[in-house]
All heavy atoms as atom14 arrays in JSON, in Angstrom:
{
  "sequence": "MMSQNRQDRKDRLRSEPDFGVNRRAHSEIQGLAHRIKLLFDKVGDVEEMTRK",
  "atom14_mask": [
    [1, 1, 1, 1, 1, 1, 1, 1, 0, 0, 0, 0, 0, 0],
    [1, 1, 1, 1, 1, 1, 1, 1, 0, 0, 0, 0, 0, 0],
    [1, 1, 1, 1, 1, 1, 0, 0, 0, 0, 0, 0, 0, 0],
    [1, 1, 1, 1, 1, 1, 1, 1, 1, 0, 0, 0, 0, 0],
    [1, 1, 1, 1, 1, 1, 1, 1, 0, 0, 0, 0, 0, 0],
    [1, 1, 1, 1, 1, 1, 1, 1, 1, 1, 1, 0, 0, 0],
    [1, 1, 1, 1, 1, 1, 1, 1, 1, 0, 0, 0, 0, 0],
    [1, 1, 1, 1, 1, 1, 1, 1, 0, 0, 0, 0, 0, 0],
    [1, 1, 1, 1, 1, 1, 1, 1, 1, 1, 1, 0, 0, 0],
    [1, 1, 1, 1, 1, 1, 1, 1, 1, 0, 0, 0, 0, 0],
    [1, 1, 1, 1, 1, 1, 1, 1, 0, 0, 0, 0, 0, 0],
    [1, 1, 1, 1, 1, 1, 1, 1, 1, 1, 1, 0, 0, 0],
    [1, 1, 1, 1, 1, 1, 1, 1, 0, 0, 0, 0, 0, 0],
    [1, 1, 1, 1, 1, 1, 1, 1, 1, 1, 1, 0, 0, 0],
    [1, 1, 1, 1, 1, 1, 0, 0, 0, 0, 0, 0, 0, 0],
    [1, 1, 1, 1, 1, 1, 1, 1, 1, 0, 0, 0, 0, 0],
    [1, 1, 1, 1, 1, 1, 1, 0, 0, 0, 0, 0, 0, 0],
    [1, 1, 1, 1, 1, 1, 1, 1, 0, 0, 0, 0, 0, 0],
    [1, 1, 1, 1, 1, 1, 1, 1, 1, 1, 1, 0, 0, 0],
    [1, 1, 1, 1, 0, 0, 0, 0, 0, 0, 0, 0, 0, 0],
    [1, 1, 1, 1, 1, 1, 1, 0, 0, 0, 0, 0, 0, 0],
    [1, 1, 1, 1, 1, 1, 1, 1, 0, 0, 0, 0, 0, 0],
    [1, 1, 1, 1, 1, 1, 1, 1, 1, 1, 1, 0, 0, 0],
    [1, 1, 1, 1, 1, 1, 1, 1, 1, 1, 1, 0, 0, 0],
    [1, 1, 1, 1, 1, 0, 0, 0, 0, 0, 0, 0, 0, 0],
    [1, 1, 1, 1, 1, 1, 1, 1, 1, 1, 0, 0, 0, 0],
    [1, 1, 1, 1, 1, 1, 0, 0, 0, 0, 0, 0, 0, 0],
    [1, 1, 1, 1, 1, 1, 1, 1, 1, 0, 0, 0, 0, 0],
    [1, 1, 1, 1, 1, 1, 1, 1, 0, 0, 0, 0, 0, 0],
    [1, 1, 1, 1, 1, 1, 1, 1, 1, 0, 0, 0, 0, 0],
    [1, 1, 1, 1, 0, 0, 0, 0, 0, 0, 0, 0, 0, 0],
    [1, 1, 1, 1, 1, 1, 1, 1, 0, 0, 0, 0, 0, 0],
    [1, 1, 1, 1, 1, 0, 0, 0, 0, 0, 0, 0, 0, 0],
    [1, 1, 1, 1, 1, 1, 1, 1, 1, 1, 0, 0, 0, 0],
    [1, 1, 1, 1, 1, 1, 1, 1, 1, 1, 1, 0, 0, 0],
    [1, 1, 1, 1, 1, 1, 1, 1, 0, 0, 0, 0, 0, 0],
    [1, 1, 1, 1, 1, 1, 1, 1, 1, 0, 0, 0, 0, 0],
    [1, 1, 1, 1, 1, 1, 1, 1, 0, 0, 0, 0, 0, 0],
    [1, 1, 1, 1, 1, 1, 1, 1, 0, 0, 0, 0, 0, 0],
    [1, 1, 1, 1, 1, 1, 1, 1, 1, 1, 1, 0, 0, 0],
    [1, 1, 1, 1, 1, 1, 1, 1, 0, 0, 0, 0, 0, 0],
    [1, 1, 1, 1, 1, 1, 1, 1, 1, 0, 0, 0, 0, 0],
    [1, 1, 1, 1, 1, 1, 1, 0, 0, 0, 0, 0, 0, 0],
    [1, 1, 1, 1, 0, 0, 0, 0, 0, 0, 0, 0, 0, 0],
    [1, 1, 1, 1, 1, 1, 1, 1, 0, 0, 0, 0, 0, 0],
    [1, 1, 1, 1, 1, 1, 1, 0, 0, 0, 0, 0, 0, 0],
    [1, 1, 1, 1, 1, 1, 1, 1, 1, 0, 0, 0, 0, 0],
    [1, 1, 1, 1, 1, 1, 1, 1, 1, 0, 0, 0, 0, 0],
    [1, 1, 1, 1, 1, 1, 1, 1, 0, 0, 0, 0, 0, 0],
    [1, 1, 1, 1, 1, 1, 1, 0, 0, 0, 0, 0, 0, 0],
    [1, 1, 1, 1, 1, 1, 1, 1, 1, 1, 1, 0, 0, 0],
    [1, 1, 1, 1, 1, 1, 1, 1, 1, 0, 0, 0, 0, 0]
  ],
  "atom14_positions": [
    [[-29.98, 170.01, 10.18], [-30.6, 171.29, 9.9], [-30.72, 171.51, 8.38], [-31.77, 171.92, 7.91], [-29.79, 172.41, 10.57], [-30.35, 173.77, 10.38], [-31.87, 173.89, 11.33], [-32.09, 175.61, 11.31], [0.0, 0.0, 0.0], [0.0, 0.0, 0.0], [0.0, 0.0, 0.0], [0.0, 0.0, 0.0], [0.0, 0.0, 0.0], [0.0, 0.0, 0.0]],
    [[-29.65, 171.22, 7.65], [-29.7, 171.4, 6.2], [-30.71, 170.45, 5.57], [-31.42, 170.81, 4.64], [-28.31, 171.19, 5.58], [-27.34, 172.31, 5.91], [-25.73, 172.03, 5.2], [-26.09, 172.02, 3.48], [0.0, 0.0, 0.0], [0.0, 0.0, 0.0], [0.0, 0.0, 0.0], [0.0, 0.0, 0.0], [0.0, 0.0, 0.0], [0.0, 0.0, 0.0]],
    [[-30.77, 169.24, 6.11], [-31.74, 168.25, 5.63], [-33.16, 168.77, 5.85], [-34.03, 168.61, 4.99], [-31.51, 166.94, 6.37], [-32.62, 166.12, 6.25], [0.0, 0.0, 0.0], [0.0, 0.0, 0.0], [0.0, 0.0, 0.0], [0.0, 0.0, 0.0], [0.0, 0.0, 0.0], [0.0, 0.0, 0.0], [0.0, 0.0, 0.0], [0.0, 0.0, 0.0]],
    [[-33.37, 169.37, 6.99], [-34.7, 169.9, 7.31], [-35.05, 171.05, 6.35], [-36.18, 171.15, 5.88], [-34.74, 170.4, 8.74], [-36.11, 170.79, 9.21], [-36.11, 171.19, 10.68], [-35.06, 171.3, 11.31], [-37.28, 171.42, 11.21], [0.0, 0.0, 0.0], [0.0, 0.0, 0.0], [0.0, 0.0, 0.0], [0.0, 0.0, 0.0], [0.0, 0.0, 0.0]],
    [[-34.09, 171.9, 6.02], [-34.33, 173.0, 5.08], [-34.68, 172.47, 3.69], [-35.56, 173.01, 3.02], [-33.11, 173.92, 4.99], [-32.92, 174.74, 6.24], [-33.85, 174.92, 7.01], [-31.71, 175.22, 6.46], [0.0, 0.0, 0.0], [0.0, 0.0, 0.0], [0.0, 0.0, 0.0], [0.0, 0.0, 0.0], [0.0, 0.0, 0.0], [0.0, 0.0, 0.0]],
    [[-33.97, 171.42, 3.26], [-34.27, 170.82, 1.96], [-35.68, 170.23, 1.96], [-36.43, 170.38, 0.99], [-33.25, 169.73, 1.62], [-31.93, 170.28, 1.1], [-31.1, 169.16, 0.52], [-30.77, 168.15, 1.51], [-29.64, 168.1, 2.22], [-28.7, 169.01, 2.04], [-29.44, 167.15, 3.11], [0.0, 0.0, 0.0], [0.0, 0.0, 0.0], [0.0, 0.0, 0.0]],
    [[-36.03, 169.58, 3.03], [-37.38, 169.0, 3.13], [-38.44, 170.09, 3.13], [-39.47, 169.95, 2.48], [-37.51, 168.14, 4.39], [-38.8, 167.37, 4.46], [-38.96, 166.38, 3.32], [-38.03, 165.68, 2.95], [-40.13, 166.35, 2.72], [0.0, 0.0, 0.0], [0.0, 0.0, 0.0], [0.0, 0.0, 0.0], [0.0, 0.0, 0.0], [0.0, 0.0, 0.0]],
    [[-38.19, 171.17, 3.84], [-39.13, 172.3, 3.85], [-39.32, 172.85, 2.45], [-40.44, 173.16, 2.03], [-38.64, 173.42, 4.78], [-38.77, 173.08, 6.25], [-39.52, 172.13, 6.57], [-38.12, 173.76, 7.07], [0.0, 0.0, 0.0], [0.0, 0.0, 0.0], [0.0, 0.0, 0.0], [0.0, 0.0, 0.0], [0.0, 0.0, 0.0], [0.0, 0.0, 0.0]],
    [[-38.23, 172.98, 1.71], [-38.29, 173.49, 0.34], [-39.11, 172.54, -0.55], [-39.96, 172.97, -1.32], [-36.88, 173.66, -0.22], [-36.84, 174.49, -1.47], [-35.41, 174.77, -1.95], [-34.55, 175.24, -0.87], [-33.38, 174.68, -0.53], [-32.93, 173.62, -1.18], [-32.66, 175.16, 0.45], [0.0, 0.0, 0.0], [0.0, 0.0, 0.0], [0.0, 0.0, 0.0]],
    [[-38.88, 171.24, -0.41], [-39.63, 170.25, -1.19], [-41.12, 170.31, -0.85], [-41.98, 170.26, -1.73], [-39.11, 168.85, -0.92], [-37.76, 168.56, -1.53], [-37.31, 167.15, -1.16], [-35.9, 166.87, -1.65], [-35.44, 165.53, -1.24], [0.0, 0.0, 0.0], [0.0, 0.0, 0.0], [0.0, 0.0, 0.0], [0.0, 0.0, 0.0], [0.0, 0.0, 0.0]],
    [[-41.42, 170.41, 0.44], [-42.81, 170.48, 0.87], [-43.49, 171.72, 0.31], [-44.66, 171.68, -0.12], [-42.91, 170.48, 2.4], [-42.54, 169.15, 3.01], [-42.53, 168.13, 2.28], [-42.25, 169.13, 4.23], [0.0, 0.0, 0.0], [0.0, 0.0, 0.0], [0.0, 0.0, 0.0], [0.0, 0.0, 0.0], [0.0, 0.0, 0.0], [0.0, 0.0, 0.0]],
    [[-42.79, 172.82, 0.31], [-43.34, 174.07, -0.21], [-43.63, 173.94, -1.71], [-44.68, 174.35, -2.2], [-42.36, 175.22, 0.04], [-43.02, 176.53, 0.33], [-42.09, 177.67, 0.73], [-40.66, 177.47, 0.63], [-39.84, 177.15, 1.64], [-40.33, 176.99, 2.85], [-38.56, 177.01, 1.46], [0.0, 0.0, 0.0], [0.0, 0.0, 0.0], [0.0, 0.0, 0.0]],
    [[-42.7, 173.34, -2.45], [-42.89, 173.16, -3.88], [-44.07, 172.24, -4.18], [-44.8, 172.44, -5.15], [-41.62, 172.62, -4.53], [-40.46, 173.61, -4.62], [-39.19, 172.9, -5.11], [-40.81, 174.77, -5.53], [0.0, 0.0, 0.0], [0.0, 0.0, 0.0], [0.0, 0.0, 0.0], [0.0, 0.0, 0.0], [0.0, 0.0, 0.0], [0.0, 0.0, 0.0]],
    [[-44.26, 171.23, -3.36], [-45.38, 170.31, -3.54], [-46.72, 170.97, -3.22], [-47.74, 170.62, -3.79], [-45.21, 169.07, -2.65], [-44.24, 168.09, -3.2], [-44.32, 166.78, -2.41], [-43.02, 166.13, -2.51], [-42.24, 165.86, -1.5], [-42.62, 166.11, -0.26], [-41.07, 165.29, -1.68], [0.0, 0.0, 0.0], [0.0, 0.0, 0.0], [0.0, 0.0, 0.0]],
    [[-46.71, 171.88, -2.28], [-47.98, 172.47, -1.84], [-48.46, 173.59, -2.76], [-49.65, 173.91, -2.76], [-47.86, 173.0, -0.41], [-47.0, 174.12, -0.36], [0.0, 0.0, 0.0], [0.0, 0.0, 0.0], [0.0, 0.0, 0.0], [0.0, 0.0, 0.0], [0.0, 0.0, 0.0], [0.0, 0.0, 0.0], [0.0, 0.0, 0.0], [0.0, 0.0, 0.0]],
    [[-47.58, 174.17, -3.56], [-47.99, 175.28, -4.43], [-49.08, 174.88, -5.42], [-50.07, 175.59, -5.56], [-46.79, 175.88, -5.14], [-45.92, 176.71, -4.21], [-44.66, 177.24, -4.88], [-44.47, 177.02, -6.08], [-43.87, 177.88, -4.17], [0.0, 0.0, 0.0], [0.0, 0.0, 0.0], [0.0, 0.0, 0.0], [0.0, 0.0, 0.0], [0.0, 0.0, 0.0]],
    [[-48.95, 173.75, -6.13], [-50.05, 173.37, -7.04], [-51.36, 173.1, -6.29], [-52.43, 173.44, -6.79], [-49.54, 172.09, -7.71], [-48.07, 172.11, -7.55], [-47.81, 172.86, -6.27], [0.0, 0.0, 0.0], [0.0, 0.0, 0.0], [0.0, 0.0, 0.0], [0.0, 0.0, 0.0], [0.0, 0.0, 0.0], [0.0, 0.0, 0.0], [0.0, 0.0, 0.0]],
    [[-51.28, 172.52, -5.11], [-52.48, 172.26, -4.32], [-53.2, 173.57, -3.99], [-54.42, 173.65, -4.04], [-52.15, 171.54, -3.01], [-51.72, 170.1, -3.23], [-52.01, 169.56, -4.31], [-51.1, 169.53, -2.32], [0.0, 0.0, 0.0], [0.0, 0.0, 0.0], [0.0, 0.0, 0.0], [0.0, 0.0, 0.0], [0.0, 0.0, 0.0], [0.0, 0.0, 0.0]],
    [[-52.42, 174.6, -3.67], [-53.01, 175.89, -3.34], [-53.77, 176.45, -4.54], [-54.88, 176.95, -4.41], [-51.9, 176.86, -2.89], [-52.42, 178.22, -2.51], [-53.12, 178.4, -1.34], [-52.19, 179.31, -3.34], [-53.6, 179.66, -1.0], [-52.66, 180.56, -3.0], [-53.36, 180.73, -1.83], [0.0, 0.0, 0.0], [0.0, 0.0, 0.0], [0.0, 0.0, 0.0]],
    [[-53.16, 176.33, -5.72], [-53.83, 176.81, -6.92], [-55.12, 176.06, -7.2], [-56.14, 176.67, -7.56], [0.0, 0.0, 0.0], [0.0, 0.0, 0.0], [0.0, 0.0, 0.0], [0.0, 0.0, 0.0], [0.0, 0.0, 0.0], [0.0, 0.0, 0.0], [0.0, 0.0, 0.0], [0.0, 0.0, 0.0], [0.0, 0.0, 0.0], [0.0, 0.0, 0.0]],
    [[-55.09, 174.76, -7.03], [-56.29, 173.95, -7.24], [-57.36, 174.34, -6.23], [-58.54, 174.5, -6.59], [-55.96, 172.45, -7.12], [-57.22, 171.6, -7.05], [-55.08, 172.01, -8.28], [0.0, 0.0, 0.0], [0.0, 0.0, 0.0], [0.0, 0.0, 0.0], [0.0, 0.0, 0.0], [0.0, 0.0, 0.0], [0.0, 0.0, 0.0], [0.0, 0.0, 0.0]],
    [[-56.97, 174.53, -5.0], [-57.93, 174.91, -3.96], [-58.57, 176.27, -4.26], [-59.76, 176.46, -4.04], [-57.27, 174.93, -2.58], [-56.97, 173.54, -2.08], [-57.52, 172.56, -2.56], [-56.07, 173.45, -1.12], [0.0, 0.0, 0.0], [0.0, 0.0, 0.0], [0.0, 0.0, 0.0], [0.0, 0.0, 0.0], [0.0, 0.0, 0.0], [0.0, 0.0, 0.0]],
    [[-57.77, 177.21, -4.76], [-58.31, 178.54, -5.1], [-59.32, 178.43, -6.23], [-60.38, 179.04, -6.19], [-57.19, 179.49, -5.49], [-56.4, 179.99, -4.29], [-55.36, 180.97, -4.69], [-55.98, 182.09, -5.4], [-55.31, 183.13, -5.86], [-54.01, 183.19, -5.71], [-55.93, 184.1, -6.49], [0.0, 0.0, 0.0], [0.0, 0.0, 0.0], [0.0, 0.0, 0.0]],
    [[-59.0, 177.64, -7.25], [-59.93, 177.48, -8.38], [-61.21, 176.79, -7.92], [-62.31, 177.17, -8.32], [-59.27, 176.71, -9.51], [-58.27, 177.54, -10.3], [-57.81, 176.82, -11.56], [-57.11, 175.58, -11.28], [-55.82, 175.47, -10.98], [-55.08, 176.55, -10.91], [-55.28, 174.29, -10.76], [0.0, 0.0, 0.0], [0.0, 0.0, 0.0], [0.0, 0.0, 0.0]],
    [[-61.06, 175.76, -7.1], [-62.24, 175.05, -6.6], [-63.12, 175.98, -5.77], [-64.35, 175.97, -5.91], [-61.82, 173.84, -5.76], [0.0, 0.0, 0.0], [0.0, 0.0, 0.0], [0.0, 0.0, 0.0], [0.0, 0.0, 0.0], [0.0, 0.0, 0.0], [0.0, 0.0, 0.0], [0.0, 0.0, 0.0], [0.0, 0.0, 0.0], [0.0, 0.0, 0.0]],
    [[-62.5, 176.79, -4.94], [-63.25, 177.74, -4.12], [-64.04, 178.71, -5.01], [-65.21, 178.98, -4.76], [-62.29, 178.5, -3.21], [-62.94, 179.53, -2.36], [-63.7, 179.21, -1.25], [-62.96, 180.89, -2.45], [-64.15, 180.32, -0.7], [-63.72, 181.34, -1.42], [0.0, 0.0, 0.0], [0.0, 0.0, 0.0], [0.0, 0.0, 0.0], [0.0, 0.0, 0.0]],
    [[-63.39, 179.19, -6.04], [-64.04, 180.12, -6.96], [-65.22, 179.46, -7.67], [-66.3, 180.05, -7.81], [-63.01, 180.62, -7.99], [-63.62, 181.44, -8.94], [0.0, 0.0, 0.0], [0.0, 0.0, 0.0], [0.0, 0.0, 0.0], [0.0, 0.0, 0.0], [0.0, 0.0, 0.0], [0.0, 0.0, 0.0], [0.0, 0.0, 0.0], [0.0, 0.0, 0.0]],
    [[-65.04, 178.22, -8.11], [-66.12, 177.5, -8.78], [-67.28, 177.24, -7.83], [-68.45, 177.36, -8.21], [-65.62, 176.19, -9.36], [-64.72, 176.39, -10.57], [-64.26, 175.07, -11.16], [-65.0, 174.07, -11.06], [-63.15, 175.05, -11.72], [0.0, 0.0, 0.0], [0.0, 0.0, 0.0], [0.0, 0.0, 0.0], [0.0, 0.0, 0.0], [0.0, 0.0, 0.0]],
    [[-66.97, 176.89, -6.6], [-68.02, 176.64, -5.61], [-68.81, 177.92, -5.33], [-70.04, 177.89, -5.22], [-67.41, 176.05, -4.31], [-66.94, 174.62, -4.57], [-68.43, 176.09, -3.16], [-66.08, 174.05, -3.48], [0.0, 0.0, 0.0], [0.0, 0.0, 0.0], [0.0, 0.0, 0.0], [0.0, 0.0, 0.0], [0.0, 0.0, 0.0], [0.0, 0.0, 0.0]],
    [[-68.12, 179.04, -5.24], [-68.82, 180.31, -5.03], [-69.75, 180.61, -6.2], [-70.88, 181.07, -6.01], [-67.83, 181.46, -4.85], [-67.19, 181.5, -3.5], [-66.29, 182.71, -3.35], [-65.62, 183.14, -4.3], [-66.25, 183.27, -2.15], [0.0, 0.0, 0.0], [0.0, 0.0, 0.0], [0.0, 0.0, 0.0], [0.0, 0.0, 0.0], [0.0, 0.0, 0.0]],
    [[-69.28, 180.35, -7.42], [-70.12, 180.57, -8.59], [-71.35, 179.68, -8.58], [-72.46, 180.14, -8.9], [0.0, 0.0, 0.0], [0.0, 0.0, 0.0], [0.0, 0.0, 0.0], [0.0, 0.0, 0.0], [0.0, 0.0, 0.0], [0.0, 0.0, 0.0], [0.0, 0.0, 0.0], [0.0, 0.0, 0.0], [0.0, 0.0, 0.0], [0.0, 0.0, 0.0]],
    [[-71.17, 178.41, -8.22], [-72.32, 177.49, -8.14], [-73.3, 177.92, -7.05], [-74.52, 177.86, -7.24], [-71.83, 176.07, -7.88], [-71.1, 175.41, -9.05], [-70.48, 174.09, -8.58], [-72.04, 175.18, -10.21], [0.0, 0.0, 0.0], [0.0, 0.0, 0.0], [0.0, 0.0, 0.0], [0.0, 0.0, 0.0], [0.0, 0.0, 0.0], [0.0, 0.0, 0.0]],
    [[-72.78, 178.35, -5.92], [-73.65, 178.81, -4.83], [-74.47, 180.02, -5.28], [-75.66, 180.13, -4.96], [-72.82, 179.15, -3.59], [0.0, 0.0, 0.0], [0.0, 0.0, 0.0], [0.0, 0.0, 0.0], [0.0, 0.0, 0.0], [0.0, 0.0, 0.0], [0.0, 0.0, 0.0], [0.0, 0.0, 0.0], [0.0, 0.0, 0.0], [0.0, 0.0, 0.0]],
    [[-73.85, 180.9, -6.04], [-74.55, 182.08, -6.55], [-75.67, 181.66, -7.51], [-76.79, 182.17, -7.43], [-73.55, 183.01, -7.25], [-74.18, 184.24, -7.82], [-74.69, 185.24, -7.03], [-74.4, 184.6, -9.1], [-75.2, 186.18, -7.81], [-75.03, 185.82, -9.07], [0.0, 0.0, 0.0], [0.0, 0.0, 0.0], [0.0, 0.0, 0.0], [0.0, 0.0, 0.0]],
    [[-75.36, 180.71, -8.4], [-76.39, 180.24, -9.34], [-77.54, 179.57, -8.61], [-78.71, 179.76, -8.97], [-75.78, 179.25, -10.33], [-74.85, 179.89, -11.31], [-74.32, 178.86, -12.27], [-73.14, 179.36, -12.96], [-72.32, 178.6, -13.63], [-72.52, 177.29, -13.71], [-71.28, 179.12, -14.24], [0.0, 0.0, 0.0], [0.0, 0.0, 0.0], [0.0, 0.0, 0.0]],
    [[-77.24, 178.79, -7.59], [-78.29, 178.13, -6.81], [-79.18, 179.16, -6.13], [-80.4, 179.04, -6.12], [-77.67, 177.15, -5.79], [-77.08, 175.95, -6.52], [-78.7, 176.71, -4.75], [-76.25, 175.04, -5.64], [0.0, 0.0, 0.0], [0.0, 0.0, 0.0], [0.0, 0.0, 0.0], [0.0, 0.0, 0.0], [0.0, 0.0, 0.0], [0.0, 0.0, 0.0]],
    [[-78.55, 180.2, -5.6], [-79.32, 181.27, -4.95], [-80.26, 181.93, -5.96], [-81.43, 182.19, -5.66], [-78.4, 182.31, -4.34], [-79.13, 183.41, -3.6], [-78.16, 184.47, -3.13], [-78.83, 185.61, -2.41], [-79.95, 186.22, -3.12], [0.0, 0.0, 0.0], [0.0, 0.0, 0.0], [0.0, 0.0, 0.0], [0.0, 0.0, 0.0], [0.0, 0.0, 0.0]],
    [[-79.77, 182.19, -7.16], [-80.62, 182.8, -8.19], [-81.79, 181.89, -8.54], [-82.93, 182.36, -8.71], [-79.8, 183.1, -9.45], [-78.75, 184.21, -9.34], [-77.94, 184.3, -10.62], [-79.41, 185.54, -9.02], [0.0, 0.0, 0.0], [0.0, 0.0, 0.0], [0.0, 0.0, 0.0], [0.0, 0.0, 0.0], [0.0, 0.0, 0.0], [0.0, 0.0, 0.0]],
    [[-81.52, 180.58, -8.64], [-82.6, 179.64, -8.93], [-83.65, 179.61, -7.82], [-84.86, 179.59, -8.09], [-82.04, 178.24, -9.15], [-81.28, 178.03, -10.46], [-80.6, 176.67, -10.46], [-82.22, 178.16, -11.65], [0.0, 0.0, 0.0], [0.0, 0.0, 0.0], [0.0, 0.0, 0.0], [0.0, 0.0, 0.0], [0.0, 0.0, 0.0], [0.0, 0.0, 0.0]],
    [[-83.2, 179.62, -6.57], [-84.15, 179.64, -5.46], [-84.98, 180.91, -5.48], [-86.18, 180.89, -5.2], [-83.42, 179.5, -4.11], [-83.2, 178.09, -3.7], [-81.92, 177.59, -3.57], [-84.25, 177.25, -3.41], [-81.69, 176.28, -3.2], [-84.05, 175.93, -3.01], [-82.75, 175.45, -2.91], [0.0, 0.0, 0.0], [0.0, 0.0, 0.0], [0.0, 0.0, 0.0]],
    [[-84.35, 182.03, -5.81], [-85.09, 183.29, -5.91], [-86.15, 183.2, -7.0], [-87.29, 183.65, -6.81], [-84.14, 184.46, -6.2], [-83.25, 184.8, -5.01], [-83.54, 184.33, -3.88], [-82.26, 185.53, -5.21], [0.0, 0.0, 0.0], [0.0, 0.0, 0.0], [0.0, 0.0, 0.0], [0.0, 0.0, 0.0], [0.0, 0.0, 0.0], [0.0, 0.0, 0.0]],
    [[-85.8, 182.61, -8.15], [-86.77, 182.47, -9.24], [-87.91, 181.55, -8.85], [-89.08, 181.82, -9.16], [-86.08, 181.96, -10.5], [-85.22, 183.0, -11.17], [-84.6, 182.48, -12.44], [-83.72, 183.56, -13.07], [-83.11, 183.08, -14.32], [0.0, 0.0, 0.0], [0.0, 0.0, 0.0], [0.0, 0.0, 0.0], [0.0, 0.0, 0.0], [0.0, 0.0, 0.0]],
    [[-87.6, 180.45, -8.17], [-88.64, 179.54, -7.71], [-89.58, 180.26, -6.74], [-90.8, 180.12, -6.81], [-88.03, 178.28, -7.06], [-89.07, 177.48, -6.31], [-87.34, 177.42, -8.1], [0.0, 0.0, 0.0], [0.0, 0.0, 0.0], [0.0, 0.0, 0.0], [0.0, 0.0, 0.0], [0.0, 0.0, 0.0], [0.0, 0.0, 0.0], [0.0, 0.0, 0.0]],
    [[-89.0, 181.06, -5.86], [-89.82, 181.84, -4.93], [-90.72, 182.8, -5.65], [-91.9, 182.97, -5.29], [0.0, 0.0, 0.0], [0.0, 0.0, 0.0], [0.0, 0.0, 0.0], [0.0, 0.0, 0.0], [0.0, 0.0, 0.0], [0.0, 0.0, 0.0], [0.0, 0.0, 0.0], [0.0, 0.0, 0.0], [0.0, 0.0, 0.0], [0.0, 0.0, 0.0]],
    [[-90.22, 183.43, -6.71], [-91.03, 184.36, -7.5], [-92.19, 183.62, -8.18], [-93.32, 184.1, -8.2], [-90.19, 185.06, -8.56], [-89.18, 186.03, -7.96], [-89.32, 186.38, -6.77], [-88.24, 186.44, -8.69], [0.0, 0.0, 0.0], [0.0, 0.0, 0.0], [0.0, 0.0, 0.0], [0.0, 0.0, 0.0], [0.0, 0.0, 0.0], [0.0, 0.0, 0.0]],
    [[-91.9, 182.44, -8.72], [-92.95, 181.65, -9.39], [-94.0, 181.22, -8.37], [-95.22, 181.29, -8.63], [-92.34, 180.43, -10.11], [-93.42, 179.47, -10.58], [-91.48, 180.89, -11.28], [0.0, 0.0, 0.0], [0.0, 0.0, 0.0], [0.0, 0.0, 0.0], [0.0, 0.0, 0.0], [0.0, 0.0, 0.0], [0.0, 0.0, 0.0], [0.0, 0.0, 0.0]],
    [[-93.58, 180.77, -7.2], [-94.53, 180.38, -6.16], [-95.41, 181.55, -5.77], [-96.62, 181.41, -5.59], [-93.79, 179.85, -4.94], [-93.2, 178.47, -5.11], [-92.43, 178.02, -3.87], [-92.09, 178.87, -3.02], [-92.17, 176.82, -3.77], [0.0, 0.0, 0.0], [0.0, 0.0, 0.0], [0.0, 0.0, 0.0], [0.0, 0.0, 0.0], [0.0, 0.0, 0.0]],
    [[-94.79, 182.71, -5.66], [-95.54, 183.91, -5.27], [-96.57, 184.27, -6.36], [-97.72, 184.63, -6.06], [-94.58, 185.07, -5.07], [-95.17, 186.28, -4.41], [-94.12, 187.32, -4.13], [-93.1, 186.99, -3.51], [-94.34, 188.48, -4.52], [0.0, 0.0, 0.0], [0.0, 0.0, 0.0], [0.0, 0.0, 0.0], [0.0, 0.0, 0.0], [0.0, 0.0, 0.0]],
    [[-96.18, 184.13, -7.62], [-97.08, 184.45, -8.72], [-98.26, 183.47, -8.77], [-99.4, 183.85, -9.1], [-96.34, 184.44, -10.05], [-95.4, 185.61, -10.22], [-94.35, 185.51, -11.67], [-95.49, 185.18, -12.97], [0.0, 0.0, 0.0], [0.0, 0.0, 0.0], [0.0, 0.0, 0.0], [0.0, 0.0, 0.0], [0.0, 0.0, 0.0], [0.0, 0.0, 0.0]],
    [[-98.01, 182.19, -8.45], [-99.08, 181.2, -8.51], [-100.08, 181.36, -7.38], [-101.22, 180.93, -7.5], [-98.52, 179.77, -8.51], [-97.73, 179.57, -7.35], [-97.69, 179.51, -9.75], [0.0, 0.0, 0.0], [0.0, 0.0, 0.0], [0.0, 0.0, 0.0], [0.0, 0.0, 0.0], [0.0, 0.0, 0.0], [0.0, 0.0, 0.0], [0.0, 0.0, 0.0]],
    [[-99.64, 181.95, -6.29], [-100.56, 182.17, -5.15], [-101.55, 183.28, -5.43], [-102.62, 183.32, -4.86], [-99.76, 182.52, -3.89], [-99.07, 181.34, -3.29], [-98.45, 181.7, -1.96], [-97.45, 180.69, -1.61], [-96.23, 180.94, -1.19], [-95.85, 182.19, -1.01], [-95.41, 179.97, -0.92], [0.0, 0.0, 0.0], [0.0, 0.0, 0.0], [0.0, 0.0, 0.0]],
    [[-101.19, 184.21, -6.3], [-102.06, 185.38, -6.56], [-103.17, 185.08, -7.5], [-103.33, 184.2, -8.21], [-101.21, 186.52, -7.13], [-100.26, 187.08, -6.1], [-99.49, 188.22, -6.68], [-98.54, 188.78, -5.61], [-97.78, 189.88, -6.09], [0.0, 0.0, 0.0], [0.0, 0.0, 0.0], [0.0, 0.0, 0.0], [0.0, 0.0, 0.0], [0.0, 0.0, 0.0]]
  ]
}
């Protein structure tokens, strides 16, 4: 039981940096998705202007 508690503690300590990296990556991906959406909107506006 004590061995299992020590292992749980080690696993928790190892996973904390991974969680931080995952949060940063998620934030960056959201930012990129937002930029892509803005670009698609601009392309749509240009297409609309060229049709007129």
